[in-house]
C-alpha positions as CSV (number, residue, x, y, z in Angstrom):
1,X,95.9,-40.5,-50.3
2,X,96.4,-39.3,-46.6
3,X,99.8,-38.3,-45.6
4,X,100.4,-37.5,-42.0
5,X,102.6,-34.5,-41.1
6,X,105.0,-34.1,-38.3
7,X,103.8,-36.6,-35.8
8,X,104.5,-35.4,-32.2
9,X,102.2,-38.0,-30.5
10,X,105.1,-39.5,-28.6
11,X,106.7,-36.6,-27.1
12,X,105.6,-36.6,-23.5
13,X,105.2,-33.2,-21.8
14,X,104.9,-30.4,-24.4
15,X,106.5,-26.9,-23.9
16,X,103.9,-26.1,-21.3
17,X,104.4,-29.3,-19.2
18,X,108.1,-28.9,-19.5
19,X,107.9,-25.3,-18.3
20,X,105.6,-26.4,-15.5
21,X,108.2,-29.1,-14.6
22,X,111.0,-26.6,-14.5
23,X,109.2,-24.2,-12.2
24,X,107.5,-26.9,-10.0
25,X,109.9,-26.5,-7.2
26,X,109.4,-22.8,-7.1
27,X,105.7,-23.2,-7.2
28,X,105.9,-25.7,-4.3
29,X,107.7,-23.1,-2.0
30,X,105.4,-20.3,-3.1
31,X,102.5,-22.6,-2.3
32,X,103.7,-23.4,1.2
33,X,104.5,-19.7,1.9
34,X,101.1,-18.4,0.8
35,X,99.1,-21.2,2.5
36,X,100.8,-20.5,5.8
37,X,100.1,-16.8,5.6
38,X,96.5,-17.3,4.4
39,X,96.0,-19.2,7.8
40,X,97.3,-16.1,9.7
41,X,95.4,-13.5,7.8
42,X,92.1,-15.4,7.9
43,X,92.4,-16.0,11.6
44,X,93.3,-12.3,12.3
45,X,90.6,-11.1,9.8
46,X,87.9,-13.1,11.7
47,X,89.1,-12.1,15.2
48,X,89.4,-8.5,14.3
49,X,86.3,-8.2,12.0
50,X,88.5,-6.5,9.3
51,X,86.8,-6.9,5.9
52,X,89.8,-5.5,4.1
53,X,92.1,-8.4,5.7
54,X,89.3,-11.0,5.0
55,X,89.2,-9.8,1.4
56,X,92.9,-10.1,1.1
57,X,92.8,-13.6,2.8
58,X,90.0,-14.6,0.4
59,X,92.3,-13.8,-2.6
60,X,95.1,-15.6,-0.8
61,X,92.8,-18.7,-0.5
62,X,92.2,-18.6,-4.3
63,X,96.1,-18.4,-4.7
64,X,96.5,-21.5,-2.5
65,X,93.7,-23.3,-4.4
66,X,95.1,-22.1,-7.7
67,X,98.6,-23.1,-7.0
68,X,97.5,-26.5,-5.7
69,X,95.6,-27.0,-9.0
70,X,98.5,-25.8,-11.0
71,X,100.8,-28.2,-9.3
72,X,98.3,-31.1,-9.7
73,X,98.0,-30.3,-13.4
74,X,101.8,-30.0,-13.9
75,X,102.2,-33.4,-12.1
76,X,99.5,-35.2,-14.2
77,X,100.5,-33.6,-17.5
78,X,104.1,-34.6,-17.1
79,X,103.6,-38.3,-16.1
80,X,105.2,-40.5,-18.6
81,X,102.7,-43.2,-18.8
82,X,99.7,-42.3,-20.9
83,X,96.5,-44.1,-21.0
84,X,95.4,-44.8,-24.8
85,X,92.1,-43.2,-24.2
86,X,93.8,-39.9,-23.3
87,X,95.0,-39.3,-26.7
88,X,96.1,-35.7,-26.0
89,X,97.4,-36.5,-22.5
90,X,96.1,-34.4,-19.7
91,X,97.5,-31.1,-20.9
92,X,94.0,-29.4,-20.7
93,X,93.9,-29.8,-16.9
94,X,95.9,-26.6,-16.5
95,X,93.3,-24.7,-18.6
96,X,90.5,-26.2,-16.4
97,X,92.5,-25.2,-13.3
98,X,92.8,-21.7,-14.7
99,X,89.0,-21.4,-15.3
100,X,88.1,-23.0,-11.8
101,X,90.4,-20.4,-10.3
102,X,88.7,-17.5,-12.1
103,X,85.2,-18.7,-11.1
104,X,86.4,-18.9,-7.5
105,X,87.8,-15.3,-7.6
106,X,84.6,-14.0,-9.0
107,X,82.7,-15.6,-6.1
108,X,85.2,-14.1,-3.5
109,X,85.0,-10.6,-5.2
110,X,81.2,-10.7,-5.2
111,X,80.9,-11.7,-1.6
112,X,83.5,-8.8,-0.6
113,X,81.5,-6.2,-2.6
114,X,78.2,-7.3,-0.9
115,X,79.8,-7.3,2.5
116,X,81.5,-3.9,2.0
117,X,78.1,-2.3,0.8
118,X,76.4,-3.5,4.1
119,X,79.2,-2.4,6.3
120,X,80.2,1.0,5.1
121,X,77.1,2.6,6.7
122,X,77.9,1.0,10.2
123,X,81.5,-0.1,10.2
124,X,82.7,-2.5,13.1
125,X,85.7,-1.1,15.1
126,X,88.8,-2.8,14.0
127,X,91.8,-3.7,16.0
128,X,94.2,-2.0,13.5
129,X,97.6,-3.1,15.0
130,X,96.7,-6.8,14.6
131,X,95.5,-6.1,11.1
132,X,98.6,-4.2,10.3
133,X,100.9,-6.9,11.4
134,X,99.1,-9.5,9.5
135,X,99.0,-7.4,6.4
136,X,102.8,-6.8,6.7
137,X,103.4,-10.6,6.9
138,X,101.0,-11.1,3.9
139,X,103.0,-8.5,1.9
140,X,106.3,-10.2,2.7
141,X,104.9,-13.6,1.6
142,X,103.5,-12.2,-1.6
143,X,106.9,-10.6,-2.4
144,X,108.7,-14.0,-2.0
145,X,106.1,-15.8,-4.0
146,X,106.0,-13.1,-6.7
147,X,109.8,-13.4,-7.2
148,X,109.6,-17.1,-7.3
149,X,106.9,-17.2,-10.1
150,X,108.1,-14.3,-12.2
151,X,110.2,-16.4,-14.5
152,X,107.6,-19.2,-15.0
153,X,104.7,-16.9,-15.6
154,X,106.0,-16.1,-19.1
155,X,105.8,-19.8,-20.1
156,X,102.7,-21.3,-18.8
157,X,99.1,-19.9,-18.4
158,X,99.0,-22.1,-15.3
159,X,101.9,-20.4,-13.5
160,X,100.8,-17.1,-15.0
161,X,97.4,-17.5,-13.3
162,X,99.2,-18.1,-9.9
163,X,101.6,-15.2,-10.6
164,X,98.8,-12.7,-11.4
165,X,97.0,-13.6,-8.2
166,X,100.1,-13.2,-6.2
167,X,100.6,-9.8,-7.7
168,X,96.9,-8.9,-7.1
169,X,97.4,-10.1,-3.4
170,X,100.6,-8.0,-3.1
171,X,98.7,-4.9,-4.0
172,X,95.9,-6.2,-1.7
173,X,98.3,-6.3,1.3
174,X,99.4,-2.9,0.4
175,X,95.7,-1.8,0.6
176,X,95.1,-3.3,3.8
177,X,98.2,-1.7,5.4
178,X,97.1,1.8,4.0
179,X,93.5,1.3,5.6
180,X,94.9,0.2,8.9
181,X,97.3,3.2,9.1
182,X,94.5,5.4,7.9
183,X,92.1,4.3,10.7
184,X,94.9,4.6,13.2
185,X,95.6,8.2,12.3
186,X,92.0,9.4,11.6
187,X,89.8,7.0,13.5
188,X,87.6,6.5,10.4
189,X,86.5,2.9,10.7
190,X,84.7,3.0,7.4
191,X,88.1,3.0,5.6
192,X,88.2,-0.8,6.3
193,X,85.1,-1.8,4.4
194,X,85.9,0.8,1.7
195,X,89.3,-0.8,1.1
196,X,87.7,-4.3,1.2
197,X,85.2,-3.1,-1.6
198,X,88.1,-1.5,-3.7
199,X,90.1,-4.7,-3.5
200,X,87.1,-6.8,-4.6
201,X,86.6,-4.5,-7.6
202,X,90.3,-4.4,-8.4
203,X,90.5,-8.2,-8.8
204,X,87.5,-8.3,-11.3
205,X,89.2,-7.3,-14.5
206,X,92.2,-9.7,-14.0
207,X,89.8,-12.5,-13.2
208,X,87.8,-11.8,-16.4
209,X,90.9,-11.9,-18.4
210,X,92.1,-15.2,-17.0
211,X,88.7,-16.7,-17.6
212,X,88.7,-15.4,-21.2
213,X,92.1,-16.9,-21.8
214,X,90.9,-20.2,-20.5
215,X,87.5,-20.2,-22.4
216,X,89.3,-19.3,-25.7
217,X,91.3,-22.7,-25.3
218,X,88.2,-24.7,-24.2
219,X,86.1,-23.4,-27.1
220,X,89.1,-24.4,-29.3
221,X,89.2,-20.9,-31.0
222,X,92.2,-20.1,-33.0
223,X,95.1,-18.7,-31.1
224,X,95.1,-15.0,-30.4
225,X,96.7,-13.1,-33.2
226,X,96.6,-16.0,-35.8
227,X,94.7,-14.8,-39.0
228,X,92.8,-17.9,-40.2
229,X,91.8,-16.2,-43.6
230,X,95.4,-15.5,-44.3
231,X,96.6,-19.0,-43.3
232,X,93.8,-20.5,-45.5
233,X,94.9,-18.3,-48.4
234,X,98.7,-19.1,-48.0
235,X,97.9,-22.9,-47.8
236,X,95.8,-22.6,-50.9
237,X,98.5,-20.7,-52.8
238,X,101.2,-23.3,-52.2
239,X,102.7,-24.7,-55.6
240,X,100.6,-27.8,-56.6
241,X,97.8,-27.1,-54.3
242,X,94.3,-26.7,-56.0
243,X,92.4,-26.1,-52.7
244,X,92.8,-26.0,-49.0
245,X,89.8,-26.9,-46.7
246,X,88.8,-28.2,-43.4
247,X,91.6,-25.9,-41.9
248,X,91.6,-25.8,-38.2
249,X,94.0,-24.4,-35.6
250,X,93.5,-24.6,-31.9
251,X,95.3,-24.5,-28.6
252,X,95.8,-27.6,-26.6
253,X,97.3,-25.8,-23.6
254,X,99.9,-22.9,-23.1
255,X,102.3,-22.7,-26.0
256,X,101.0,-26.0,-27.7
257,X,99.1,-25.1,-30.8
258,X,97.7,-27.8,-33.2
259,X,96.6,-27.6,-36.7
260,X,94.8,-29.9,-39.1
261,X,94.0,-29.4,-42.8
262,X,93.1,-31.0,-46.1
263,X,95.2,-30.0,-49.0
264,X,93.9,-30.9,-52.4
265,X,96.6,-31.2,-55.0
266,X,96.7,-31.6,-58.8
267,X,96.8,-35.2,-59.8
268,X,100.6,-36.1,-60.3
269,X,101.8,-33.3,-58.1
270,X,104.8,-33.9,-55.8
271,X,102.9,-34.6,-52.5
272,X,106.1,-34.8,-50.5
273,X,107.0,-31.2,-51.6
274,X,103.4,-30.0,-50.7
275,X,103.5,-31.6,-47.3
276,X,107.0,-30.1,-46.5
277,X,106.1,-26.7,-47.7
278,X,102.7,-26.7,-45.7
279,X,104.6,-27.9,-42.6
280,X,107.3,-25.3,-42.8
281,X,104.7,-22.6,-43.5
282,X,102.9,-23.5,-40.3
283,X,106.1,-23.9,-38.3
284,X,107.9,-20.8,-39.4
285,X,105.2,-18.3,-40.0
286,X,102.6,-19.4,-37.6
287,X,104.6,-21.2,-34.9
288,X,102.5,-24.2,-35.2
289,X,104.8,-27.2,-35.1
290,X,102.1,-30.0,-34.6
291,X,100.2,-30.4,-37.8
292,X,98.2,-33.2,-39.2
293,X,97.9,-32.7,-42.9
294,X,95.9,-34.7,-45.3
295,X,97.1,-34.4,-48.9
296,X,94.6,-35.6,-51.5
297,X,94.5,-35.6,-55.3
298,X,91.8,-33.4,-57.0
299,X,90.2,-36.5,-58.6
300,X,89.4,-37.8,-55.2
301,X,85.9,-37.6,-54.0
302,X,84.3,-37.8,-50.6
303,X,86.1,-35.1,-48.6
304,X,83.7,-32.3,-49.8
305,X,80.9,-34.1,-47.9
306,X,82.3,-32.8,-44.5
307,X,80.1,-29.8,-43.4
308,X,82.0,-28.7,-40.2
């Protein structure tokens, strides 16, 4: 006897998609601001030969691509019409966007580090005034984007990815300004590739963390902090339940955790009560409101044949 629990299949746009929708306007403005300034920084970086500025522009490019992917994911995930083959909608797109972003950032950081290593010994002369002006414009743009995305970062991994990169850029722009002022005062041209390399290194841990979060979701691992052994024990200990098996909890996308489990009950037990208690245990204690629960009497055979 299979009883389905708390069927959410028809609510379009889960918490993450709704969070994304709420912040879409701000994300668009941030995207436009950063994209414009990226063009300025990249042009000035190429003309002046400043690696620090090119490094910052490289990070800005990943911001632009990251925000573009975030906006695309929000748009697709929140569309009302769902194709039947997309039984979970397109929520996972934001996770793929976050992962693609991380891969891109790794590439940029790697290029900058290699370039910095080759330049430190023989640094090109840099036109510091132009670099300084471009970096100040970059800093202003990042402050604007940072303030726009701060609220949404708490609700969506997608917006959080964009927010983290804007924060990294903000510090990057400060670094470029410091290097340009330093060169202007001391005449030490090697400060520019050194700062470029430091910015490349500084971005790596953040990128690693973003990639890790996205991979956790794609590998369908249990949400961070959720104790699967304890959940299994608590489901097994519910009144009337003889055994809980095939218990899975995974994340669909930001703030959308999903669970499924088989609950074996004594023949004649009140299956409605078991279902209600299991659902409230998952929702109240584990914050998992979307659960598919199969309640089966202990004289039923066949379920133990599942090996995964």
